[in-house]
Steps between C-alpha positions, in 0.01 A plus 500: 500500500308383796817437693614844430192644653566289807862610526407875495248442777734305698799736466257805528754750373454877523658563155516291177815610303658409182680625187286612210254345743169634413538522114646149465484270789161589631371527135617139434351373829177673439474344147596156641224544781238595236582194284460268791181677639695583826475834680826643632411567868781719600307734722552490866119442534531215254373726235587472138799678346375786292713538189459711182744467209589780290316476163707526180263786363518695831618852401520606859807292561342372824720222635364157613378509861455255779328527839488257778289601799708558815821452311745727295590388145841638400710490193864524560568685168233778569612532863862559396421755231275680752794504741705676219728193424677499160629203315590431146257211527237437754508123414525298811820335390671845445371662816587197715856475347556872572360516853552147628777354296255210419331386186208317381557118438425536140641809319591618147846598613581127528461464122171326528173562330324587820150429373606174327676384819192575708271303263760205502495487889125526489488181289800311631610644845207648682676493830779703357249747370335511838840574641547787249156661589593470878821678454314784332278532801816496720665773309190729513483441882855586551482822279195612709672423819858638420368828348233546768224546238216432749647760747509744207134433414394526870691838540343629170154398608542680832614826330246491212202319627492276189458123519817285497427358156407834350794606306366821335265747646685834523172694514373266774815546703484877459125503619592284800771745603327822440135457569526431877719822520240711308206361722692594818526851369127498460485470122308248291676401183278525191428190273644483159339739259282391220711361203357783287608777734843355553793714374796279370841617584770449239738326747865542520806374333642167629865446442658161446642344818868429545538236765836493673476139621359182362252492785395713791326398820300748696620573855271508790 
């Protein structure tokens, strides 16, 4: 864990990326760091990684969150969903197979019990397991590069004013677009009204989508 901290500081990446990255990988690393009384110092200023896991009893459905000062933490699955990609499965093996023509080194399609094989390699072939994990990292990097996901996030940020890692925020994007225009007209937008004075609208009917293709990439 201490060596991992050193590598992050030495490489000094702008982005930390992965697949199911925040909910799984960072969650596992955070737990391991806690067990060993080590702080994950992933911040550019050598500050601690701020991580909050989603609680099992959380009715708000808030996802796990991770923040490293001076760096952007990105999950490939969430980025691709936000970029309107559609796959029958967002598992890394499935997405890499469709986009890159490459697969993970351990896959259920090989007739193996994937979890059992990972546990076996952990006990008997740790170098093979390390190679499997490294291949996962390579696949994620290739997907980000080939599909220009960082370029998509940068363009979206320029258009909406939202942070790169913020994948929701339609209201914030609307505010960023319209408030400057309102101010230039000499108007001041009011704050949100009190909850007791708020009139709820019934909303509209949303039809089920019928995608024409397995995936779609936004054009710039």
